[in-house]
N, C-alpha and C positions, 0 to 999 in steps of 0.2 A: 474537383474533388475537395472534397471538406474535411483538412489534417487534421485528426482527434490531440490533442492535449491531455498527457496522461503525466500526473505528479506520481513520483512513488514515494513513499516515505519508507525507511527501515526502522525495524522499531531499536533496532542494534547502536549501539554507540562505539559499540568494539573497532577497534581500526581495521583484525582480520576479519570482520563478522558475514560467516555464512548468507546470512540473510540480504545485506547490501551487495554480496556477491551472484545472490540469486536475482536481482533490481537491475544490475550492470548487464546477466546472461538476458533480462527479458528486453531491454533495450536492443541488447543484438538478434534477438530473435523475433522482436515486435512484429505484427501485421505493417503492409504500406497504408502508409495513412494514418501512421497515428506516433508520435511523438513521444518518449519517452524522458521528463527533466528529474533528476534524484536529487530529493531535495535531502539539506545536508545540515539545516539548522536545528535540530530535536535537542541537542546539548546544549545551546543559548536559549533556550526559554524557562523561564523564571517557575517554579513551584506554581502550579494556581492557586490563587489566594482572590479572591473576590471583591477584597481591599483594592487589590491591584486592577482590577475588571471592571475601568471605568468609560469614558467615553476616549481617555486618551492613554490605553495599557502598552507595557511598554513594548519598544519598535519590535521587537524577536515575535512578537505575537503579531502585531499589525501584519511584518511580514508575512508567518504562517497563512494568517485569514485570507491575506490577499493572494498568494500563489495556489491556495486550496480552489478559492471564487472562480480564479483566469482559467482553471480546470477544466476540462470536460470530464476527467472523473480519477478516482485515486486506484493506486496500485501500493498497497501495505504489506510491506514482508516482516513477518514478525517474531522471532525467538518463544522458545517459552520459559518464563520465571517463575516456578512456583505451581505447575496448574495453571499458569494465569499469562495477560499479556505485559510484557514491562513494563516501569512506573514511567521510564521517558515517552514512549508512545499514549499509555494514557494519560499524561499530562498535558501533551499537545491534544489528543483527542478533546478532551477536557476545555481546554482553550480554546479550540475552534467550534465548539459546542453550545455555549452561548450569544445571546442578542440573536442577531441575524445572522444565522448558523451557515458558513459557505457548506457543511457539512449534509443538512438538512436536502433530502431529495437527491444528491450527491449517487452516480455510479459508482460502487469501490466495489474491486475484487480483491480478495487476500492471497496468499501464501506463505508460505512460510518452514525456516531451516533450523534444523536440531541436529547434535549431534548424538543426542537419544533414540532409543526403541521404536517412539511412538511419533517422533517429529515435532510439531507445533499442534496437534492433533487438539488439543484442551485448551491454548490459547488462543487459535482459532475460534473454537465454539466459543470462549466468553468476549473475544472482538463481537464475534455476528451479534452478541447479545447487545454489546455496548452500543454497536452502529445500529442497529432495529431500535432503541428504546429513543435514539434521538432524527428517527424516521432517513438515515443514507438508505438508499436502495441497493442492497448487496445484492452480488454476483455467488451465486451460493453452488454451483458446479464449473469444473471439474474442480475439486479439492486438492491443493498442490503441498504436501506435508512432507517436507522430505525429510527423512530419517537420516540416522549413519550419518550425516551432511560429509562430516571429514572423508568419506570415501566416495565424495560424489563432485569434488571439486581439485583442481591441481594445486600447488603452492603459489600459485601465482594468484586463485582467487576465480579461474575460471570453470565454468560448467562442464564436464566431462560426463556424463551422465545422460546417454539418448532417452530413457523413457522421462527424465524429470524434464527435460530439455520437451519433450513431445506435452508435458498437460499442464506445461508453462504457457507455450505456443498455444494451444487450448485454449486456456485462460484467457489471454487476451485477447482471444478471439470473442470469446462468449463480452466478454467487456466491451469490446467494439460493437458487438449488434447489439446491446442491451442500453448504449450511450445513441446508437444512429436510431433505434426503435421509439426511445426515449424523444429524442432533440426530430422525428419525423424525419430524416437524414438519409438519401438512398442508400442503402449496402455498397462497398466499394463490388467493383466486377474483378474477379479473382482469375487471372491470365497464367 
């Protein structure tokens, strides 16, 4: 069996982030044959500048690019800031999309949580547009937009909503199928 390595990026830098909690839930409920690593270095990236994007970029940029290149796919959880993606996430994508971009052709699934009534639907729409522009292989179904997120996690950040867990599980299975199909890896036999 081929173990898939998924890099999980939270677009939120907040310590009690519902989006980071959503990624931790994904680690617990992901399918067998998939390891999900939560990346914690988004806040260490400098603001994107072509002046810094040289053959020797800042170490935080090199680390991000390396983690993305080594991953079979990405899982991004994004909050919604002003009807779009947060600056920290856009900055990371800008850094990872230049040169021989590790995002080009990379299978990417997305989800998002927000206390608002619309979840992160507009942020995910913006994110899809960004990722399509750089040639990523975006998993489009199911859409996981966790609205009223403060009602779906307990005080310890554990996902308590069964419907959200089911959607997240389906999204991870779809990402698994996308990667295995693209790399011509036989699907896992589910027992």
